[in-house]
N, C-alpha and C positions, 0 to 999 in steps of 0.2 A: 173389415178383416175376418177371414173363417175362425169360428172357436174351434180348438184344438183337444183332442180327449188324449188323455194319459193312459198309458199300457204296458205291461211287462212285457220284455222280449227276451227270450233266452238265446244267446248265442255261445257257441264252445270258445273256449280262451282264445286259442290259436287265430280265429276270425278277429275275435275282437281287439287284438292287437293289430292286426291288418287294416282294420277300419278305421280305427284310430289313426295311426299313422298316414294313411290318406286322409283323412280328414285335417290333418295335423299339416301335410301338404299343399290343401287345398282352402287353407285357411278358414276351416268350418269347424263347428265344433262337431261332436261325435252325432249326436241329435241330428244337426245340420246336415251331415253328408248321408246319412241314413235317410232321413226325409229326400234328400237331393237326389239318391238314388231311386228310391221307390218310384219318387214323379217321373224321372227319366224312363223307368222301367213300363209306368204306365203309357206314356206319350208313345213310346216305340211300340206296345201293344196296340194303341189305338191305330198307329199309321200302317200295321203289318194286317189290322182290321181292315183299314178302308180299302187297302190296297187289292185285299181278298174280296171284298163288296165290288170294286169296278171290275176285278177280273171275271167275276159272278153276272156282272150288268153284262159285261161284253159279251161272252162264251152263250148266256141262257137268255 
């Protein structure tokens, strides 16, 4: 298992309340929910980049 590194994250109170509620709905801890959301964003970015690369290969 990869080692995890702790760091401070500043979030405005309204966003924090929404994230806590969302985490609770998904049966996750707040930390787990934030990790999940970041992981999904990275996966989406990689898919988008891969599509852009494929499009470049077809037209270039």
